[in-house]
C-alpha positions in Angstrom: 116.3 230.5 229.9 114.4 227.7 231.3 111.4 228.2 233.5 110.6 226.0 236.4 107.3 224.4 236.3 105.1 224.3 239.4 105.1 221.0 241.3 101.9 219.0 241.0 100.2 217.7 244.2 101.5 214.2 243.5 105.1 215.4 243.2 104.9 217.5 246.3 103.8 214.5 248.3 106.9 212.6 247.3 109.7 212.2 249.7 113.2 211.1 249.2 113.1 208.6 252.0 112.8 204.9 252.0 109.5 203.6 253.2 108.7 200.4 255.0 106.8 197.8 252.9 104.1 197.8 255.6 103.5 201.5 254.8 103.0 200.7 251.1 100.9 197.6 251.2 97.6 199.1 252.3 97.7 201.3 249.3 98.5 198.5 246.9 95.8 196.2 248.5 93.2 199.0 248.4 93.8 199.7 244.7 93.5 196.0 243.9 90.3 195.5 245.9 88.7 198.7 244.4 89.5 197.4 240.9 87.5 194.3 241.6 84.6 196.1 243.4 85.6 196.1 247.0 85.7 199.3 248.9 86.8 197.5 252.1 88.9 194.4 251.8 87.9 193.5 255.4 84.6 192.1 254.0 86.6 189.4 252.2 89.0 188.7 255.0 86.3 188.7 257.7 83.5 187.1 255.8 83.1 184.1 258.2 82.8 186.6 261.1 80.1 188.6 259.2 77.9 185.8 258.1 78.9 183.1 260.6 81.1 180.0 260.2 78.3 177.9 258.7 77.6 180.2 255.8 81.2 181.4 255.5 82.4 177.9 254.6 80.1 177.6 251.6 80.1 181.2 250.3 82.6 183.9 249.4 82.0 187.6 248.4 83.2 188.4 244.9 82.4 192.1 244.7 80.1 194.9 245.7 78.8 197.0 242.8 77.3 200.4 243.6 75.0 202.6 241.4 76.8 205.3 239.5 78.0 208.0 241.9 76.7 206.3 245.1 78.3 204.4 247.9 75.0 202.9 249.1 72.3 200.5 247.9 74.9 198.3 246.2 74.7 194.7 245.0 76.8 192.1 246.8 77.9 189.4 244.4 78.4 186.1 246.2 80.1 182.9 244.9 78.3 180.0 246.5 79.2 176.3 246.4 76.8 174.0 244.7 73.5 173.1 246.4 73.9 175.8 249.1 72.7 178.6 246.8 68.9 178.0 247.5 69.7 178.0 251.2 71.6 181.3 251.0 68.8 182.8 248.8 66.4 182.1 251.7 68.5 183.9 254.2 69.6 186.7 251.9 67.8 189.4 254.0 69.7 188.3 257.1 73.0 188.4 255.1 72.2 191.9 253.9 71.5 193.0 257.4 74.7 191.6 258.7 76.8 193.1 255.9 75.1 196.5 256.5 75.8 196.2 260.2 79.4 195.6 259.4 79.6 198.7 257.2 77.6 200.8 259.6 75.2 202.0 256.9 72.9 200.6 254.1 75.8 199.7 251.8 74.0 196.6 250.3 70.5 196.5 249.0 70.4 193.1 247.4 72.5 190.0 246.7 73.4 188.3 243.4 74.3 184.7 243.8 76.5 182.8 241.4 77.1 179.1 241.8 80.7 177.8 241.6 83.6 176.3 243.5 84.4 178.2 246.7 88.2 178.1 247.2 89.3 178.7 250.7 92.9 179.5 251.6 94.8 176.7 253.3 94.2 176.6 257.0 97.0 178.1 259.1 99.7 175.9 260.4 99.0 174.4 263.8 100.7 176.3 266.7 104.2 175.2 267.6 104.7 172.6 270.3 105.3 174.1 273.7 109.0 174.9 274.3 111.1 172.1 275.8 113.3 172.6 278.8 116.7 174.0 278.1 119.4 171.4 278.5 121.6 172.1 281.6 124.9 172.1 279.7 123.6 174.7 277.3 121.8 176.7 279.9 124.9 177.2 282.1 126.8 178.9 279.3 123.9 181.3 278.5 123.6 182.6 282.1 126.5 185.0 281.7 124.9 186.9 278.7 123.6 190.3 279.8 121.5 191.2 276.8 118.0 189.8 277.4 117.0 189.8 273.7 120.2 188.0 272.6 119.8 185.6 275.5 116.2 184.7 274.4 117.3 184.1 270.8 120.2 181.9 271.9 118.0 179.9 274.3 115.5 179.3 271.5 118.3 178.1 269.3 119.6 175.8 272.0 116.2 174.2 272.5 116.0 173.7 268.7 119.5 172.1 268.6 118.6 169.9 271.6 115.4 168.7 270.0 117.4 167.2 267.1 117.1 167.7 263.4 113.6 167.8 261.9 114.9 166.1 258.8 118.2 164.5 257.9 120.2 165.5 254.9 121.7 162.6 253.1 125.5 162.4 253.0 126.9 163.1 249.5 129.7 160.7 248.7 
């Protein structure tokens, strides 16, 4: 006879349903950021908002290291570009204050600065040009469509077709 073993808490939380990727990503990101010393990934993504655009361009947080068993009085490790390190060292108390205000408690007690190349992600693509007017011959045929979502998609397609090709594909002979 075989005995059934009791389900562990991890197994009891499993479900036999498919989950959306958006449901899984916060857990994956959280684990990756914790591995590298970040309790909250928002510090990295919102760094320019926390310290200001001027200092956000020349610095980037690497990690926050807390004392054993604590979640306060940590050391914020910053990567700073070149000659900006002495400037950031002078305003370190202000940066500590801003980061602690962001966390809502005294999470950071001091800053460790390392000089290096600060790599910023590529800027976002410029917003698309305002939509052009829908050509009359294409617009007339779309008026009979009752579904508003389908109509909006087809209108966007019609505007794109009317604008002409963004690039031409060479003819293969």
